[in-house]
C-alpha positions as CSV (number, residue, x, y, z in Angstrom):
1,M,-12.0,-10.5,6.3
2,K,-14.2,-8.0,4.4
3,L,-17.2,-9.3,2.6
4,A,-19.5,-7.9,-0.2
5,I,-22.9,-9.2,-1.1
6,M,-24.2,-8.7,-4.6
7,G,-28.0,-8.8,-4.7
8,Y,-30.0,-8.2,-1.5
9,G,-33.2,-10.1,-2.0
10,V,-34.4,-13.1,0.1
11,I,-31.1,-15.0,0.0
12,G,-28.7,-12.0,0.2
13,S,-30.4,-10.5,3.2
14,G,-30.5,-14.0,4.7
15,V,-26.7,-14.2,4.4
16,A,-26.3,-11.0,6.3
17,E,-28.8,-12.2,9.0
18,V,-27.0,-15.6,9.5
19,L,-23.6,-13.8,9.7
20,K,-25.1,-11.6,12.5
21,I,-27.0,-14.3,14.3
22,N,-24.0,-16.7,14.3
23,R,-21.2,-14.2,14.5
24,D,-19.5,-15.7,17.5
25,Q,-19.8,-19.2,16.2
26,I,-18.4,-18.2,12.9
27,M,-15.5,-16.3,14.5
28,K,-14.5,-19.3,16.5
29,K,-14.4,-21.5,13.4
30,V,-12.3,-19.1,11.2
31,G,-10.3,-17.3,13.9
32,E,-11.4,-13.8,12.9
33,P,-14.5,-11.7,12.4
34,I,-16.1,-11.5,8.9
35,E,-17.2,-7.9,8.3
36,L,-19.9,-7.0,5.8
37,K,-18.5,-4.0,3.9
38,Y,-20.7,-3.6,0.8
39,I,-24.2,-4.5,-0.4
40,L,-24.7,-4.0,-4.1
41,D,-28.3,-3.6,-4.9
42,R,-30.6,-1.5,-7.2
43,K,-32.8,-0.5,-4.2
44,K,-32.5,3.2,-3.2
45,T,-32.7,2.5,0.5
46,L,-32.3,-0.4,2.9
47,P,-34.0,-0.7,6.4
48,E,-30.9,-2.4,7.7
49,N,-27.3,-2.3,6.7
50,G,-28.1,0.9,4.7
51,E,-24.6,2.2,5.4
52,C,-23.2,-0.6,3.3
53,L,-25.4,0.0,0.3
54,I,-23.7,0.8,-3.1
55,H,-25.0,0.8,-6.7
56,D,-21.7,0.6,-8.6
57,F,-20.1,-2.8,-8.9
58,S,-16.6,-1.3,-9.6
59,V,-16.5,-0.3,-5.9
60,I,-16.3,-4.0,-5.0
61,E,-14.1,-4.9,-7.9
62,K,-11.5,-2.3,-7.1
63,D,-11.4,-2.5,-3.3
64,P,-8.4,-4.7,-2.2
65,E,-9.8,-5.1,1.3
66,V,-12.8,-7.2,0.0
67,A,-11.6,-10.8,-0.1
68,L,-15.0,-12.5,-0.1
69,V,-17.9,-11.8,-2.5
70,V,-21.3,-13.4,-2.2
71,E,-23.4,-13.4,-5.4
72,T,-27.2,-13.9,-4.9
73,M,-28.4,-11.8,-7.9
74,G,-29.9,-14.6,-9.9
75,G,-29.8,-14.9,-13.7
76,I,-26.7,-15.2,-15.9
77,H,-26.0,-11.6,-16.8
78,P,-24.5,-9.5,-15.3
79,A,-23.8,-12.1,-12.6
80,Y,-21.3,-14.0,-14.7
81,E,-19.3,-10.9,-15.6
82,Y,-19.3,-9.7,-12.0
83,I,-18.2,-13.1,-10.7
84,K,-15.5,-13.5,-13.3
85,S,-14.1,-10.0,-12.6
86,C,-13.9,-10.7,-8.9
87,L,-12.1,-14.0,-9.4
88,E,-9.6,-12.3,-11.7
89,K,-8.9,-9.9,-8.8
90,G,-8.2,-12.9,-6.6
91,K,-11.4,-12.6,-4.5
92,H,-13.2,-15.7,-3.4
93,V,-16.8,-15.8,-4.8
94,I,-19.7,-17.7,-3.3
95,S,-22.9,-18.1,-5.4
96,S,-26.4,-19.5,-4.8
97,N,-27.2,-18.9,-8.5
98,K,-27.9,-22.2,-10.2
99,A,-28.4,-20.5,-13.6
100,V,-24.9,-19.1,-13.7
101,V,-23.4,-22.2,-12.2
102,D,-25.1,-24.4,-14.8
103,A,-24.3,-22.1,-17.8
104,C,-20.9,-20.8,-16.8
105,G,-19.6,-22.9,-14.0
106,S,-16.7,-24.6,-15.8
107,K,-15.4,-21.2,-17.1
108,L,-15.6,-19.7,-13.6
109,I,-13.9,-22.7,-12.0
110,R,-11.1,-22.3,-14.5
111,T,-10.8,-18.6,-13.7
112,A,-10.6,-19.3,-10.0
113,R,-7.9,-21.9,-10.6
114,E,-5.9,-19.5,-12.7
115,H,-6.0,-16.9,-9.9
116,D,-5.5,-19.1,-6.8
117,C,-8.9,-18.4,-5.4
118,N,-12.2,-20.3,-5.1
119,F,-15.7,-20.3,-6.7
120,Y,-18.1,-22.0,-4.3
121,F,-21.8,-22.8,-5.1
122,E,-23.1,-25.2,-2.3
123,A,-26.5,-23.3,-2.2
124,S,-27.1,-23.7,-5.9
125,V,-28.5,-27.3,-5.4
126,G,-30.6,-28.4,-2.5
127,G,-30.7,-25.1,-0.6
128,G,-29.5,-25.9,2.9
129,I,-28.8,-29.6,2.0
130,P,-25.0,-30.0,1.8
131,V,-24.9,-32.2,-1.3
132,I,-22.0,-30.6,-3.2
133,R,-19.5,-30.6,-0.3
134,T,-20.7,-34.2,0.5
135,L,-20.0,-35.4,-3.0
136,Y,-16.6,-33.7,-3.3
137,H,-15.2,-34.5,0.2
138,N,-17.2,-37.1,2.1
139,Y,-17.7,-39.3,-1.0
140,A,-14.4,-38.5,-2.6
141,G,-13.3,-42.1,-2.6
142,E,-16.6,-43.3,-4.1
143,E,-17.6,-44.0,-7.7
144,V,-21.0,-42.4,-7.7
145,T,-23.3,-44.3,-10.0
146,E,-26.6,-42.5,-9.4
147,I,-28.0,-39.3,-7.9
148,T,-31.8,-39.0,-7.8
149,G,-33.5,-36.2,-6.0
150,I,-36.6,-34.2,-5.2
151,L,-34.9,-30.9,-6.0
152,N,-37.8,-28.4,-6.1
153,G,-39.9,-27.5,-3.1
154,T,-42.7,-25.8,-5.0
155,T,-43.5,-28.9,-7.1
156,N,-43.1,-31.2,-4.2
157,F,-45.6,-29.1,-2.2
158,I,-48.1,-29.2,-5.1
159,L,-47.8,-32.9,-5.6
160,S,-48.0,-33.5,-1.8
161,Q,-51.2,-31.5,-1.6
162,M,-52.7,-33.2,-4.6
163,K,-52.2,-36.5,-2.9
164,K,-53.6,-35.4,0.5
165,K,-56.6,-33.5,-0.8
166,G,-57.4,-35.4,-4.1
167,A,-57.3,-32.0,-5.8
168,G,-56.3,-31.1,-9.3
169,F,-53.1,-29.4,-10.4
170,S,-54.6,-25.9,-11.1
171,E,-56.3,-25.7,-7.8
172,T,-53.3,-26.8,-5.9
173,L,-51.0,-24.4,-7.8
174,R,-53.3,-21.5,-6.8
175,E,-52.9,-22.6,-3.1
176,A,-49.1,-22.7,-3.5
177,Q,-49.1,-19.2,-4.9
178,Q,-51.4,-17.9,-2.1
179,L,-49.0,-19.4,0.5
180,G,-45.9,-17.9,-1.2
181,Y,-44.5,-21.3,-2.3
182,A,-45.0,-20.6,-6.0
183,E,-44.2,-17.5,-8.1
184,R,-46.9,-15.6,-10.1
185,D,-45.2,-17.1,-13.1
186,P,-44.6,-20.7,-11.9
187,S,-43.2,-22.1,-15.1
188,A,-39.6,-22.4,-14.0
189,D,-40.8,-24.7,-11.2
190,V,-43.8,-26.6,-12.5
191,D,-42.3,-27.1,-16.0
192,G,-39.2,-28.6,-14.5
193,F,-36.6,-26.1,-15.6
194,D,-35.4,-25.3,-12.1
195,T,-34.9,-29.0,-11.4
196,S,-33.2,-29.5,-14.8
197,R,-30.5,-26.9,-14.0
198,K,-29.8,-28.5,-10.6
199,T,-29.7,-31.9,-12.3
200,A,-27.2,-30.6,-14.8
201,I,-24.9,-29.4,-11.9
202,L,-25.2,-32.8,-10.3
203,L,-24.3,-34.6,-13.5
204,S,-21.3,-32.3,-14.1
205,M,-20.1,-33.2,-10.6
206,T,-20.6,-36.9,-11.2
207,S,-18.9,-37.0,-14.6
208,G,-16.2,-34.4,-13.9
209,N,-17.2,-32.7,-17.2
210,R,-19.6,-30.1,-18.4
211,C,-23.2,-30.8,-19.5
212,R,-26.0,-28.6,-20.7
213,H,-29.3,-28.6,-18.9
214,E,-30.9,-28.1,-22.4
215,D,-29.7,-31.6,-23.2
216,I,-31.5,-33.2,-20.3
217,Y,-35.0,-34.5,-21.0
218,T,-37.3,-32.3,-18.9
219,E,-41.0,-32.9,-18.2
220,G,-42.9,-30.9,-15.6
221,I,-46.0,-31.7,-13.5
222,R,-48.8,-29.8,-15.4
223,N,-50.2,-33.1,-16.8
224,V,-50.3,-34.9,-13.4
225,S,-53.9,-35.3,-12.3
226,A,-55.8,-36.4,-9.3
227,I,-56.7,-39.6,-11.2
228,D,-53.0,-40.4,-11.4
229,F,-52.8,-40.2,-7.6
230,E,-55.7,-42.6,-7.4
231,Y,-53.8,-45.2,-9.4
232,A,-50.7,-44.5,-7.3
233,E,-52.6,-45.2,-4.1
234,K,-53.9,-48.5,-5.6
235,L,-50.3,-49.5,-6.2
236,G,-49.0,-48.2,-2.8
237,M,-46.9,-45.6,-4.5
238,N,-46.3,-41.8,-4.5
239,I,-45.7,-39.4,-7.4
240,R,-42.8,-37.0,-7.2
241,L,-40.9,-34.8,-9.7
242,L,-37.4,-36.4,-9.9
243,G,-34.2,-35.2,-11.3
244,S,-31.9,-38.2,-11.9
245,V,-28.4,-38.8,-13.2
246,Q,-26.7,-42.1,-13.7
247,A,-23.3,-43.3,-14.8
248,V,-23.0,-46.7,-16.4
249,E,-19.4,-47.2,-17.4
250,D,-18.7,-44.3,-19.8
251,R,-22.4,-43.6,-20.6
252,Y,-24.4,-40.9,-18.8
253,F,-28.2,-40.8,-18.4
254,A,-30.3,-38.0,-17.0
255,Y,-33.9,-36.9,-16.9
256,V,-36.4,-34.7,-15.1
257,A,-39.9,-36.1,-14.9
258,P,-42.8,-37.0,-12.6
259,V,-42.3,-40.6,-11.5
260,M,-44.2,-43.1,-9.3
261,I,-42.0,-44.4,-6.5
262,G,-42.6,-47.2,-4.0
263,S,-42.6,-47.1,-0.3
264,S,-39.2,-48.7,-0.1
265,D,-37.6,-45.8,-1.9
266,P,-36.1,-43.3,0.7
267,L,-37.6,-40.5,-1.4
268,Y,-41.1,-41.8,-0.8
269,P,-41.9,-39.9,2.4
270,V,-40.3,-36.6,1.4
271,D,-43.2,-34.2,1.8
272,G,-44.3,-30.6,1.3
273,V,-41.5,-28.1,0.6
274,F,-38.7,-30.4,1.7
275,N,-36.1,-31.9,-0.7
276,G,-34.4,-35.2,-0.6
277,I,-31.4,-36.5,-2.6
278,R,-30.6,-40.2,-2.9
279,I,-26.9,-41.0,-3.7
280,V,-25.7,-44.4,-4.8
281,G,-22.0,-45.3,-4.6
282,N,-20.2,-48.4,-5.8
283,C,-18.9,-49.2,-2.3
284,L,-21.1,-47.0,-0.1
285,G,-24.4,-48.3,-1.4
286,T,-27.4,-46.0,-1.0
287,T,-27.5,-42.9,1.2
288,M,-30.0,-40.1,1.6
289,L,-29.8,-36.4,2.3
290,Y,-32.9,-34.6,3.5
291,G,-33.8,-31.1,4.5
292,M,-35.1,-27.7,3.5
293,G,-34.2,-27.3,-0.2
294,A,-35.1,-23.6,-0.3
295,G,-36.0,-20.7,2.0
296,K,-34.2,-17.7,3.3
297,L,-32.2,-19.0,6.2
298,P,-31.6,-22.6,5.1
299,T,-30.1,-21.4,1.8
300,A,-28.2,-18.6,3.5
301,S,-26.7,-21.1,5.9
302,A,-25.3,-23.0,2.9
303,V,-23.8,-19.8,1.6
304,V,-22.2,-19.1,5.0
305,S,-20.7,-22.5,5.1
306,D,-19.0,-21.7,1.8
307,I,-17.8,-18.4,3.2
308,I,-16.1,-20.3,6.1
309,A,-14.5,-22.7,3.5
310,A,-13.2,-19.7,1.6
311,V,-11.6,-18.2,4.7
312,R,-10.0,-21.6,5.5
313,H,-8.7,-22.0,2.0
314,R,-7.5,-18.5,1.3
315,G,-4.6,-18.2,-1.1
316,H,-5.1,-21.5,-2.9
317,F,-7.6,-23.2,-5.2
318,Q,-9.4,-26.0,-3.5
319,G,-10.2,-28.0,-6.6
320,I,-14.0,-28.1,-6.5
321,G,-15.5,-28.2,-10.0
322,W,-15.4,-29.9,-13.4
323,S,-13.7,-29.4,-16.7
324,E,-15.0,-27.6,-19.8
325,K,-15.1,-30.8,-21.8
326,M,-18.7,-31.5,-22.8
327,I,-20.3,-34.9,-22.2
328,E,-23.0,-36.5,-24.3
329,I,-26.2,-37.5,-22.5
330,E,-27.9,-40.6,-23.7
331,P,-31.4,-40.0,-25.2
332,M,-34.4,-40.4,-23.0
333,G,-35.4,-43.5,-25.1
334,S,-32.4,-45.3,-23.7
335,N,-33.8,-45.2,-20.1
336,A,-35.9,-48.1,-18.8
337,F,-38.9,-48.0,-16.5
338,R,-42.1,-49.6,-15.8
339,Y,-45.1,-47.5,-16.9
340,L,-48.6,-47.0,-15.6
341,A,-50.7,-46.5,-18.7
342,R,-54.3,-45.3,-18.5
343,I,-56.3,-46.8,-21.3
344,E,-59.7,-45.9,-22.6
345,G,-62.7,-48.2,-21.9
346,T,-62.6,-51.6,-20.2
347,P,-59.9,-54.3,-20.4
348,E,-62.2,-57.1,-21.6
349,G,-60.9,-58.6,-24.9
350,L,-57.6,-56.8,-24.7
351,E,-55.3,-59.2,-22.9
352,E,-53.6,-60.5,-26.0
353,A,-53.0,-57.0,-27.4
354,L,-51.8,-55.7,-24.0
355,R,-49.4,-58.6,-23.5
356,E,-48.0,-58.1,-27.0
357,A,-47.3,-54.4,-26.3
358,F,-46.4,-54.3,-22.6
359,L,-46.3,-57.6,-20.7
360,E,-44.1,-60.7,-20.7
361,E,-45.9,-64.0,-21.1
362,E,-45.3,-65.0,-17.5
363,T,-46.5,-61.7,-16.1
364,P,-50.0,-61.9,-14.5
365,F,-52.6,-59.9,-16.3
366,R,-54.0,-57.6,-13.6
367,P,-55.7,-54.5,-15.0
368,I,-56.3,-51.8,-12.4
369,R,-59.8,-50.4,-12.0
370,L,-60.7,-47.3,-10.0
371,N,-64.0,-47.2,-8.1
372,G,-66.7,-45.4,-10.0
373,R,-64.8,-45.2,-13.3
374,S,-65.8,-47.4,-16.2
375,D,-64.4,-45.1,-18.9
376,E,-60.8,-46.2,-18.3
377,F,-58.5,-48.7,-16.6
378,G,-54.8,-48.9,-15.8
379,V,-52.0,-51.4,-16.8
380,L,-48.6,-51.6,-15.1
381,T,-46.1,-52.6,-17.7
382,D,-43.0,-54.7,-17.4
383,I,-39.7,-52.9,-17.6
384,L,-39.2,-51.5,-21.0
385,F,-36.8,-49.1,-22.7
386,E,-38.7,-45.8,-23.3
387,E,-38.2,-45.9,-27.0
388,D,-39.7,-49.4,-27.1
389,F,-42.6,-48.4,-24.8
390,L,-43.5,-45.4,-27.0
391,A,-43.4,-47.5,-30.2
392,N,-45.5,-50.2,-28.6
393,L,-48.0,-47.7,-27.3
394,K,-48.5,-46.3,-30.8
395,D,-48.9,-49.8,-32.2
396,F,-51.4,-50.7,-29.5
397,E,-53.6,-47.6,-30.2
398,E,-53.5,-48.3,-34.0
399,K,-54.4,-52.0,-33.6
400,T,-57.1,-51.7,-31.0
401,G,-58.5,-48.3,-31.6
402,R,-58.2,-47.6,-27.9
403,R,-56.7,-44.3,-26.7
404,I,-54.1,-44.2,-24.0
405,F,-55.0,-41.1,-22.0
406,H,-51.8,-40.7,-20.1
407,F,-48.8,-42.6,-18.7
408,I,-46.4,-42.1,-15.8
409,R,-43.1,-43.7,-15.4
410,V,-42.7,-46.1,-12.5
411,K,-39.5,-46.7,-10.7
412,C,-39.5,-50.1,-9.0
413,G,-36.3,-51.0,-7.1
414,D,-33.0,-50.3,-8.8
415,H,-33.1,-48.6,-12.1
416,E,-32.3,-50.8,-15.0
417,I,-30.4,-49.7,-18.1
């Protein structure tokens, strides 16, 4: 089988490396060698595999020997056009590109179906964690009701370091950049957009229909502070950026946001650049996938697993994907959480107002105070729909004249809709 790689950055070169390192193992599994014939890249020279380098996509497109194409270019254009053209020629395409899968996945899946080939994208979510194949095959008999994950290694590293060192966001971001975990422009990671695209792919898989990541409420981690971690420690909790999707009958909920999670949550100990994905099924219950969510060889390993699947399913469409029908995502206000609200001043004289806004009558009034801080205190609310919490928050500020500095959603036990 002849293979072409489009884009030879970190992941593309990693694919070539894994194919070389595990050549014998791969050959045993597919019954024949997989030969790298072309590398499409803008670079003029390559230190290795230079004899495969080309600059013209049409060479891959027109070569009937090339049956497998790996796309690791990133971005939507021209990746979409290149992938579509390869599928129309009956070539299997494997992509690690979450942007093109999110924006154009349903169209590319339809094209693959029409031409009896496959479009695989395991590495687009979770790097080396096999979440997509797990959902489509291992959990094929399940009604998946929730998928919640730590889906971005950069933000998880930053939040982990903030907790360990008691440092602020800006300081920890600089450390992540110095170590190569964060880009010079970190907005895609720290503002939640990377996680949002991956969450949209997970929701498309869960629902069987298409959704837009732009319709998912997305909040990054720039406003998370060292003080928030002090409150989390008081509560025995951790703060993580979560991407979450839930199906409740025919309604779909999704969000990306920093959330406090308790020690009973399997995502609680996921640390550093690692990712974790918690899946809940109606019969299976809760399971957890954990591993390297990014990185050259872990992500390339996921790509190679798709290459092997393509060889095994040559000549027919395997059926992985979702339809082009759009689904409607419920507004963020329809989600319910508890909330840790940081309130100006001291709690004396505020019990009645706080109960009216955030607490049931039977809930003990236990304001949270931090050592050495008299300028604010914290309150952990009862479970509230977000639209109700925000309305009550505004009423509380107007009635009492006290400012609420910041709040973080708190996930305690099963999510309640």
